[in-house]
C-alpha positions as CSV (number, residue, x, y, z in Angstrom):
1,M,27.8,111.0,110.0
2,K,27.4,110.2,113.6
3,K,30.5,110.9,115.7
4,L,32.5,108.1,117.1
5,R,32.4,107.9,120.8
6,V,35.7,108.0,122.6
7,G,36.7,107.0,126.1
8,I,40.1,108.0,127.7
9,V,41.6,105.9,130.5
10,G,44.2,107.9,132.4
11,Y,43.0,111.5,132.5
12,G,46.1,113.3,133.5
13,I,48.2,115.8,131.6
14,V,48.5,113.6,128.5
15,G,44.9,112.3,128.6
16,K,43.5,115.9,128.8
17,R,45.7,117.0,125.9
18,R,44.5,114.1,123.8
19,R,40.9,115.0,124.6
20,E,41.5,118.6,123.3
21,Y,42.4,117.3,119.9
22,I,39.9,114.4,119.9
23,D,37.1,116.9,120.4
24,R,38.4,119.2,117.7
25,N,38.1,116.3,115.1
26,K,34.7,116.3,113.3
27,Y,34.4,112.6,113.5
28,L,35.2,112.1,117.3
29,K,33.7,113.0,120.6
30,T,34.9,112.2,124.1
31,I,32.0,110.8,126.2
32,A,33.8,109.1,129.1
33,V,37.1,109.4,131.1
34,S,38.7,107.5,133.9
35,D,41.4,108.3,136.5
36,I,42.3,107.1,139.9
37,N,42.1,110.7,141.2
38,F,38.3,110.7,140.8
39,K,36.9,109.9,144.3
40,K,33.8,108.4,142.8
41,D,32.0,107.8,139.5
42,G,29.7,110.4,138.0
43,A,29.0,112.8,135.2
44,Y,29.8,116.5,134.5
45,S,27.0,118.9,133.6
46,S,28.3,118.6,130.0
47,G,27.3,114.9,130.0
48,L,30.9,113.6,130.2
49,L,31.0,110.5,132.3
50,Y,33.9,109.9,134.7
51,F,35.1,106.7,136.5
52,N,37.7,106.0,139.2
53,D,38.7,102.7,137.7
54,Y,39.5,102.2,134.0
55,K,37.7,98.8,133.9
56,K,34.4,100.6,134.6
57,I,34.7,102.7,131.4
58,F,33.6,99.8,129.3
59,S,30.1,100.2,130.7
60,A,29.8,103.3,128.6
61,N,28.8,103.0,124.9
62,L,32.2,103.5,123.2
63,D,33.7,103.0,119.8
64,I,37.3,104.0,120.6
65,L,39.6,103.8,123.6
66,F,42.6,106.1,124.3
67,V,45.0,104.5,126.8
68,C,47.1,107.1,128.7
69,L,48.0,104.9,131.7
70,P,51.3,104.0,133.4
71,N,53.4,101.4,131.6
72,R,52.3,98.5,133.9
73,Y,48.6,99.0,133.0
74,A,48.8,100.1,129.4
75,P,48.9,96.6,127.8
76,K,46.1,95.4,130.1
77,A,43.9,98.3,129.2
78,T,44.7,97.9,125.5
79,I,43.8,94.3,125.5
80,A,40.6,95.0,127.4
81,G,39.7,97.6,124.8
82,L,40.3,95.2,121.9
83,N,38.3,92.5,123.7
84,N,35.4,95.0,124.1
85,N,35.6,95.5,120.3
86,L,37.0,99.0,120.5
87,H,39.6,100.7,118.3
88,V,42.5,101.5,120.5
89,F,45.1,104.3,120.6
90,C,47.8,103.7,123.3
91,E,50.5,106.1,124.4
92,K,54.1,105.0,124.2
93,P,55.6,102.8,125.5
94,P,53.3,99.9,124.7
95,G,54.2,98.3,128.1
96,R,57.1,97.4,130.2
97,S,58.6,94.8,128.0
98,V,58.6,93.0,124.6
99,N,56.4,90.3,126.1
100,D,53.7,93.0,126.9
101,I,53.4,94.1,123.3
102,K,53.5,90.5,122.1
103,E,50.5,89.7,124.3
104,V,48.7,92.7,122.7
105,I,49.5,91.5,119.2
106,K,48.1,88.1,120.0
107,I,44.7,89.6,120.7
108,K,44.9,92.1,117.8
109,K,45.4,89.3,115.3
110,K,42.0,88.0,116.4
111,K,40.4,91.4,116.0
112,K,41.4,92.2,112.4
113,K,38.7,94.8,111.8
114,L,39.9,96.9,114.8
115,K,42.5,99.6,114.5
116,L,45.4,99.8,117.0
117,K,47.8,102.7,117.0
118,Y,50.6,103.7,119.4
119,G,51.5,107.3,120.2
120,F,54.9,107.8,118.6
121,N,54.2,111.5,118.4
122,H,57.5,112.8,117.2
123,R,56.8,111.3,113.7
124,Y,54.2,114.1,113.3
125,H,56.5,117.1,114.0
126,D,57.2,119.3,111.0
127,S,61.0,118.9,111.4
128,I,60.8,115.1,111.4
129,I,58.3,115.1,108.4
130,D,60.7,117.3,106.4
131,A,63.8,115.2,107.3
132,K,61.9,112.1,106.3
133,K,61.1,113.6,102.9
134,I,64.7,114.5,102.3
135,I,66.0,111.1,103.3
136,D,63.4,109.2,101.2
137,S,64.2,111.4,98.2
138,N,67.8,110.3,98.2
139,K,68.9,113.7,97.0
140,F,71.8,113.8,99.4
141,G,72.6,110.1,99.2
142,K,72.3,107.3,101.8
143,I,72.5,107.6,105.6
144,I,75.9,107.1,107.1
145,N,75.1,107.6,110.7
146,F,72.9,109.0,113.5
147,R,74.1,110.8,116.6
148,G,71.5,111.7,119.1
149,V,71.1,113.2,122.6
150,Y,67.7,113.3,124.3
151,G,67.7,114.5,127.9
152,K,65.4,115.6,130.7
153,S,66.4,117.9,133.5
154,A,66.2,117.7,137.3
155,I,62.8,119.4,137.3
156,I,61.1,116.2,136.1
157,P,59.4,114.5,139.1
158,F,61.5,111.3,138.8
159,T,61.9,110.5,142.5
160,G,59.3,108.5,144.4
161,E,56.7,108.1,141.7
162,W,55.9,105.2,139.4
163,R,58.5,106.1,136.8
164,S,61.3,105.4,139.3
165,K,60.1,101.8,140.0
166,R,60.9,99.1,137.6
167,S,57.9,97.0,138.6
168,E,55.7,99.8,137.5
169,A,57.7,101.4,134.6
170,G,59.8,98.5,133.3
171,G,62.6,100.9,132.6
172,G,63.8,104.4,133.1
173,I,64.8,107.3,130.9
174,L,65.5,105.1,127.9
175,L,62.1,103.5,127.9
176,D,60.3,106.8,128.9
177,Q,62.0,109.2,126.5
178,G,64.8,107.5,124.5
179,I,62.1,105.4,122.9
180,H,61.1,108.4,120.7
181,M,64.6,108.8,119.3
182,L,65.1,105.1,118.7
183,D,61.7,105.1,116.9
184,M,62.9,107.9,114.7
185,M,66.1,106.1,113.8
186,L,64.1,103.0,112.9
187,Y,61.7,105.2,110.9
188,F,64.5,106.8,108.9
189,S,66.5,103.6,108.4
190,D,66.2,99.9,109.2
191,E,66.7,97.3,112.0
192,F,69.8,97.6,114.2
193,V,71.4,94.2,114.5
194,K,74.5,94.9,116.5
195,V,74.2,96.8,119.8
196,H,76.7,97.8,122.5
197,S,75.7,99.8,125.5
198,F,76.3,101.1,129.0
199,V,73.3,101.5,131.2
200,K,73.7,103.4,134.5
201,N,71.6,104.3,137.5
202,N,74.3,105.6,139.7
203,F,73.1,109.2,140.1
204,W,69.4,108.9,141.1
205,N,70.1,105.4,142.5
206,H,66.7,104.0,141.5
207,D,66.3,100.5,140.1
208,V,65.7,102.1,136.7
209,E,68.3,103.8,134.6
210,D,69.1,107.5,134.6
211,N,71.5,107.2,131.7
212,A,71.8,104.9,128.7
213,Y,74.6,105.1,126.2
214,T,74.5,103.0,123.1
215,I,76.2,102.5,119.7
216,M,74.4,100.3,117.1
217,E,74.9,99.1,113.6
218,S,72.0,98.4,111.2
219,K,71.6,95.7,108.6
220,K,72.7,98.2,106.0
221,G,75.8,99.3,108.0
222,I,74.3,102.5,109.3
223,I,75.7,103.5,112.7
224,G,73.4,104.9,115.4
225,M,74.6,106.5,118.6
226,L,72.3,107.6,121.4
227,H,72.6,109.2,124.8
228,S,69.3,109.0,126.7
229,T,69.7,110.9,130.0
230,A,67.9,112.1,133.1
231,T,70.9,114.1,134.2
232,E,71.0,116.7,131.4
233,W,69.9,119.5,133.8
234,R,68.4,121.4,130.9
235,H,66.0,119.7,128.5
236,K,67.7,118.8,125.3
237,F,66.8,117.2,122.0
238,R,69.3,116.9,119.2
239,L,69.6,114.4,116.4
240,E,72.3,114.6,113.7
241,I,71.9,112.6,110.5
242,T,74.9,112.3,108.3
243,L,74.2,111.6,104.7
244,E,76.7,111.1,101.9
245,K,76.3,114.6,100.6
246,A,74.8,116.6,103.5
247,Q,74.1,116.6,107.2
248,L,70.6,117.1,108.8
249,E,70.5,118.4,112.3
250,L,67.2,118.2,114.2
251,S,67.5,120.6,117.1
252,G,64.8,121.3,119.7
253,I,61.3,119.8,119.7
254,L,58.1,121.8,120.3
255,S,56.3,120.5,123.4
256,G,53.7,121.7,125.8
257,S,56.4,122.8,128.3
258,K,58.3,124.7,125.6
259,S,61.4,123.6,127.4
260,Y,63.4,122.0,124.6
261,G,63.9,125.2,122.8
262,E,63.1,126.2,119.2
263,E,62.4,123.4,116.8
264,K,64.8,123.6,113.8
265,L,66.0,121.5,110.9
266,I,69.5,122.6,109.8
267,I,70.7,121.3,106.4
268,T,74.4,121.5,105.7
269,K,75.5,120.5,102.3
270,K,78.9,118.8,101.8
271,K,81.4,121.4,100.6
272,N,83.4,121.1,97.4
273,S,86.8,119.5,98.2
274,R,88.5,121.9,95.8
275,N,88.1,124.9,98.1
276,N,88.2,125.5,101.8
277,K,84.9,127.5,102.1
278,I,82.8,126.9,105.1
279,P,79.7,125.0,104.0
280,K,76.5,127.0,104.1
281,E,73.6,126.1,106.4
282,K,70.0,126.3,105.5
283,V,67.9,126.7,108.7
284,H,64.2,125.8,108.8
285,R,62.4,127.0,111.9
286,Y,59.0,125.7,113.1
287,L,56.8,127.8,115.3
288,T,53.7,125.7,115.7
289,D,53.3,122.2,117.1
290,K,50.8,120.5,114.8
291,S,51.8,116.9,115.8
292,W,49.0,116.2,118.3
293,K,46.3,117.2,115.8
294,R,47.9,115.3,112.9
295,E,48.2,112.2,115.0
296,I,44.6,112.2,116.1
297,D,43.3,113.2,112.7
298,E,45.2,110.4,111.0
299,F,43.9,107.8,113.5
300,A,40.3,109.0,112.9
301,S,40.8,108.8,109.1
302,C,42.1,105.3,109.3
303,I,39.0,104.2,111.2
304,I,36.5,106.1,109.1
305,N,38.0,105.0,105.8
306,N,39.2,101.6,107.0
307,K,42.8,102.3,106.1
308,V,45.9,100.5,107.4
309,I,47.7,102.1,110.3
310,E,51.1,103.0,108.8
311,N,52.6,105.1,111.6
312,G,52.7,103.8,115.1
313,N,51.3,100.3,114.4
314,S,51.9,97.3,116.6
315,N,54.8,96.2,114.4
316,D,56.5,99.6,115.0
317,A,55.9,99.2,118.7
318,L,57.3,95.7,118.7
319,N,60.5,96.7,116.8
320,V,61.4,99.6,119.1
321,M,60.7,97.5,122.2
322,K,63.0,94.7,120.8
323,L,65.7,97.3,120.3
324,I,65.3,98.7,123.8
325,Q,65.6,95.1,125.1
326,K,68.8,94.7,123.2
327,I,70.2,97.9,124.7
328,Y,69.4,96.8,128.2
329,K,70.8,93.3,127.7
330,S,74.0,94.3,125.9
331,D,75.2,95.9,129.1
332,S,76.9,93.1,131.1
333,I,75.8,94.4,134.5
334,W,72.3,95.7,133.5
335,K,71.6,92.3,131.8
336,K,71.6,90.7,135.2
337,K,69.1,93.3,136.5
338,F,66.8,93.0,133.6
339,T,63.9,91.2,135.1
340,I,60.8,92.6,133.5
């Protein structure tokens, strides 16, 4: 069949990586990109069109739009894509606020035939997939709690760019990175209805947070704890999931920078209370990051076969944004600063 024509708005590191896997898919082909760093519009010798304003990309003959723009522009570009009758894949977060994703959903409801997917990429990592299978099997019982740390180091260009400005980003490290771990907690369990938090920006002194600490309780009584931080100094990803009969430890996450260390899933079964033996660990190591390919391939399959978007749909995006809003607003001081 004829390949679906793809446009990418925001052709930076993420946009270029998305293109790599778009063009590997037999159903897709990138024909146009846009980025503010292009000094003018034009075309490469390969035929790829390029524009210096994302609004111009709609002059190309497209079927699908990939949105890899800063948070302020992501919902606007997503809405524009839907209004131009394009299927849309948008990176996380879906915008700066709950209202942003609600505005997108209003348009999506009018465009029932179009597919809309958000880039919650961590769901496609092998360690997460295996943990999800274990949890869903109920072989080790129900979830008791989550305990997670997700941190970036000082080498991330946080100062002076759009991510450090609330008017552009909507939030700091929690919205930028903690959103992934919150999405996984929701993916593994259910809605968190009670939230207590401390949100701080007293290290980098921007108007977005550099640390968020939260403890939450779900409808089913599951406790979730998260520290999302921009002061970790070394990149860290760690999520512990305590089940009735075992503990799952997700450690490290494969990424382009390779800076989070080895991706592992450690399974520790509950020891027999009749003896004092140290419980044995079973360690699963993952050496290849297949998440980007899986995510693109699934999106293409949903379009080609007219299947429902099950992972990263607009409802997933709305739920995690609502939880982030609860975390911001449950801090008595940050609640007053929460203006987006």
